[in-house]
C-alpha positions in Angstrom: 77.4 146.1 134.5 76.5 144.1 137.7 80.2 143.5 138.5 81.0 147.2 138.0 78.3 148.3 140.4 79.5 145.7 143.0 83.1 146.9 142.7 82.0 150.6 143.0 79.9 149.7 146.1 82.8 147.9 147.6 85.2 150.7 146.9 82.8 153.2 148.4 82.4 151.1 151.5 86.2 150.6 151.8 86.7 154.4 151.6 84.2 155.0 154.4 85.8 152.4 156.6 89.3 153.9 155.9 88.0 157.3 156.8 86.6 156.0 160.1 89.8 154.1 160.9 91.9 157.2 160.1 89.7 159.3 162.4 90.1 156.8 165.2 93.9 156.7 164.7 94.1 160.5 164.8 91.9 160.6 167.9 94.2 158.1 169.7 97.2 160.1 168.7 95.6 163.3 169.9 95.5 165.0 166.5 91.8 165.9 166.8 
């Protein structure tokens, strides 16, 4: 149960980071 929650938390954090990175890339490319 502990491992599952750690993995879920990590996945959620990775998703947020990916979204921010994507936003930054789009900004630099002038898509936003």
